[in-house]
N, C-alpha and C positions, 0 to 999 in steps of 0.2 A: 637369386635376387640381385637387383642392381645396387650399386654402392652409393648413389647420391642420396641426399636428404629428401624424405617424403614431403608431401604437400603440407602446409601449415594447418594447425588445429581448426581455425575458423571455417576453412573450406570443408573439413571433415563434418563439422556440425551441419553445415548447409546441405552437404551430400546426404546425411542421414535424414534430415527433414524432407528433402526432395524425394528420397526413396520411400519414406513412409507415406507421403502424400500420393505418389504415383501408385504404390502398391494398394493403397486404400481405394482409390478410384478404379484401379484395375480389378479389384475384388468385387466391386459393385457391378462392373460390366460382366465379370465371370458369373456372378449370380444370375444375371439376366440371360446369359448364354446357356447356362445349365437348365434354367427353367424353360427356355425356348426349345431346347433339345427334347425335354420330356413331353412338351406339348406336341411338337412335330412328330415325334416317334409314335404318338398315340392318336394321330389325326389321319385324315385321308391321304396325307403326303408321307405317311410313315414308310410305305414301301419304297418310294423314290429316295427317301432319306437313307435307308439302309443299303439300297442298291448303289447309290452314289458312293457311299463310304467303302464299299467292297469292289468298286470298279477298278479294273487293272490299268495302271498308267506306268509305262516303262518297266514292267516286270514286278511292280509292287502295287498293292491296293492304295487307294486314296488315304485310307486310315493309317496304313503303314508309313506313308510319306509324312503324314501329320505327326505320328508318334515317334518315328525314327529320325526324321530330318528336321522338321520345324522345331520339335522339342529339343534338339541339340542346341538351338539358340537359347532356349530357356535354361538348359543346363550350363551353357556358357555364361549366362547372366548369374546363375547361382555360384559358379566358380569365381567370377569377378567379385561378387559380394563377399564371399567367404575370405578371399585373399585380402581385400581391402580392410574388412572389419578386424581380421586377425592381426594384420601388420600395423594399422594406424587408426583403427576405429574403436567401436564399442567392445571389442574382444581383444584389444591390444595388450592388456596386462592381466595377470592372474586374478587380482581382486575383481576385475570386470567380468572375468569368465566364470567365476565360481558359481554364482546363483543361476544364471541361464544355463550353464553347462550341466550342473547337477539336476536342474529341473528338466532339461532336455533328456538326460539319461533316464530319469524316472519316468518321463513322459513317453519314452520309447519302450522301456521294459514292461511296465504295467499293462499297457494295451495288448502287447504280444502275449503276456501270460493269460489275460482274460480270453483272448481268441483261442489259445491252446486249451483252455478249460472247456470250450465248446467243441473243439475239433481235434483234440489230441489223439483220439482213437481212430481217426480216419487218415490213412496215408495220402489219399487223394487230395483232401482239403487242407492237410497240415501245411502245405507249401504257402498258404496265404497268411502265415503268422505275422509277417511284417506289414500287412496292409493297414492296420489301424495305428501303426507306430508313427505315422507322418502327420505333420501340421501344415496346413495350407496358409502361408503367410498373407497372400493377397486376400483371400476370403476373410480371414480373421481380422486383418486391418480394415477391410471394407466394413465389417460390422462395427468395429471401433469408431470408424469415421462417422457413422450414423449417429453416434452418441455425442459427438462434438466435444466441447471442453470439459464434459463431466469426467473424462478419463485423463489422469495426469500424463504428461509426456514421458515421464520416467517409466510408466507401465507399457507405453508403446515401444520405447527403446528395449525394455525387457523382452517383450513379445517378439520383436524383430530379431534380437540376439538369439533368443531360444530357437526361433524358427530357422535361423541360419545354421546353428549347430545341428538342429534336427535334419535339415537338408543334407548336411555333411554326413550324418549318420545314415541317411537313406541312400546316399551315393555309395557308401562303403558296403551297405547291405546288398544293393543291386550288384555290385562288382563281385562280392564273395558268394552270394547265394542264388543269384538269378542269371548266371552265365552258362551258356550252352557249351557243347563240345568245342574245344579251342582249335583254331586253324593256326598252327605254329608259324608258318611262313608269314602270314598276314600280321600276326601279333609281333613278330620280329621286325617287320617293316614299319609298323606303328612305333615300335621302340626306337628305331633309327630316326624317325621324324621328330619324336619327342626330344631325343638327344640333340638334334640340330636346333630345335627351338630353345633348349636350355643354353646351348652355346651362344646363340644370338643374344639371349638375356644377359649372360655374363659379359658379353662384349658391348653391352649398353646400346644395342640396336633398338631404336624407338619407333621406327616406321611400322605402322600397323599392317600394311600389306605384306611385310616380311613375315608376319605371323599368321595372317588370315589365309593366305594362299596355301602354305603348307597345312594349315588347319583343315582345309577341304580334303586334302590327301589323307590326313590323319583320320577324318571321319569315315572315308571309304575303307581304309585298312582296318579300323576298329569294327566297322560293320561286317567285314568279311571274316574277322577273327573269331567271332562267336560271342565276344563281349558286347553288351548292348551299345549301339552306336552313339547314343546320347552322352555317354561318359566321355567321349572325345571332347565335348564342349567343356567339361570341367577341367580336363587335363590341359587343354589349350589355354584356358583362362589362367591357370597357375603359372604359365610360362611368360605371360605378358607383363612387362615391367610396370610397377606402380610408381617408382621413383620419378621425379621431375626431370625432364630432358633440359639440360643447361642451355641448349641452343634455342629452344622454343618456350621454355617455362611451363610446359604442359606435361601431364602424366598420360602415357599411352593407355593405361588401364582405365583411368577415369574418363578419358575421351571416348573410349569404346563403350564403357558402361552407360554414359550419357546418350550415346548414339543409338544403342539397341534397347535401352530400358523402355521407352514408349511403345516400340513395336512388340516387345515381349509382353508387357502389361496389358496393352489395349488390343492387340491383334492375335499373337500366337497363343497365349494362354486361353483367351476366350474361344478361339477356334478349337483348341484341344478339348475344352469343356463341352462345346457344342457337339463335337464328334464323338465324345466318349460318355457323356451323361445320358444320352438317349437310350431308354430301355422301354420296350413295349410291354404293357401290362396285360396283353391278351393272353389268356390261359393261366395267368397268375391268380392265386387265391390268397386271402389273408393268412392262411396257414403257412404259405411260402416264406413269409417274413420271419417265421420261427425256425426255419431251417438253420443248421449249425453255422453256415458261412455268413449269411446276412446278419444273423443274431450275434455271432461272435465279433463281427466287424463293428456293428452298431454299439454293442456293449463295450467293446474295446475303446472306441472313440469317445463315447460319452462317459462311461464309468472309469475305464482304465486311465485315460488321459488326465482327467481331473485328479484322480487319486495319485497318479505318479508325479505330476507337476506340483500340485499343492502339497502333497504329503512330504516329498523329498525336500521341497523348499522350506516348509515349516520346520523340519528337523534341522536343516542347515542354518536357518536364521536363529532358532532357539539355541543351537550349539555354538553360536558366535562365529560360524564360518562365513556368513554373509549377512547383509542387511536388507530389510524391506525397502523396495524402491522408494525414493524420496517423494514425499507428498501423497503416498498411497496408503490406504487402509487395508486391513486384512480382508474385508469384504470385497473391495475392489480387486485385490490380488486373486481372490477366489473366482471372481467373475472372469478374469483373464485366463485362469487355469481352465475354466469351462470352455472358453473360446479356443483353447489349444486342441480341443476335440474336433475342430473343423479340419478334416484331413483330405479335402477334395482332390486337388490336382495330383499330388504325389501318391495318395492312396489308390486312386484309379490307375495311375501309371504302374504301380507295383502289382496291382491286381491283374493287369494284362500280362505281366511277366510271369506271375504265379500260375495262371491258368490259360496258357496261350492257345490250347486246342479245344477248350470247352466253352462254347457260347453260353450254355446254361449257367455255369459257374461265373462267367464274366458278368452276366446279367444279375446274378445274386450278389456279386461284389458291388455293382452299382447301387443296388437297393440298400445294401448295408452301409455303404459310404454315405449315401443321401440321407438315410435315416439318422445315422450317428452325427453327421455334420449339421443337419438342420436342427436336431434336438440340442446339440451343443451350442449352436449359434443363438437359438431362441433363449435358452436358459442363461447363457452367459450375458446376453444383452439385457435380460430382465434383471439379473443380479446387479449389473453395473448401473443400470438406469435407476435402481432403487437404493443404491449405496450412497449414503452421505459421505462427502469427501472432506479431507483436511483442507487447511489453507493451501490453495492449489499453486504453490510456488513451483511445483514440478511441471506445470503445464506450459511454462514459458521457455523458449529456446535461449 
């Protein structure tokens, strides 16, 4: 980390508001993209849709370019958000971390246990245990945005902080449990690049090109190493300085975050959703929805997420370890816990890593994620829309 003083608090608050608003509108676009994918996949254009995704471009399919290259920018954004929030934002102090941190842990563990209850006896499908553990911040905030001022800002902050911790947990899970055989020379080369990036950070180098150009090399080396290439985005983000450059008065991390946030929210994530949400229902029967994989995922997202997030939070608040978000009622909090079961983007991503060679299981993953996410979104919105609020002083920045 750099040694200079971070940006002042007012800017952090405006950054949080900008992020919530961007993520919310991005979530609405993501919903539209996912819906369009389902329509196209089951229309006369379905064959062209799937053929295009599997077309070879430069040695990789179009789908691989989207999931391995474009999504590296999504993970770069995730890394930037995690670093900023932990160092100077809503996760900067332990009291701020307690409630979203415990809620995120409960919200990852309970869905995994629910999935294992349905799939624990099958070594083939056991690998999908982490699929329902993720929360899609864009989708969830998109649903919240449709409810307008009925939801206190404090709950939006809570959901954002929880989802960021959740994303960090998903990154760790991907690195530890969904890594192929390692290419040691490539991994060593990636380590050297990271070491160089860290040295530049310690030397207070603030020029973004000094980080982004080696970042491309880092992506290539991580791709070759057997670790999923998107994790290069997270590692790169953690080396970019957040501190203000005394010469320019700007933070390199915040400049990069502002530069890529619209593209990630409005282009990259919707493209990912459109490319990965399409599943053909040809040959599927209603009984397929009761197969262990889709049922385990849907139940994990809808039942496991709300139980983990709300249950652990209730215990922490009753025990005096944390406080209910300002201006929020328990019913509103429960509505947000339900929204945490929207696991679209990261759940689909982990599903692809869990079952890379089984198109059938990948389709079942999509069905389970869609079922669980839609049910969580509808029920969460219904609870929040019907919940009487307190004096909504938490809704103002």
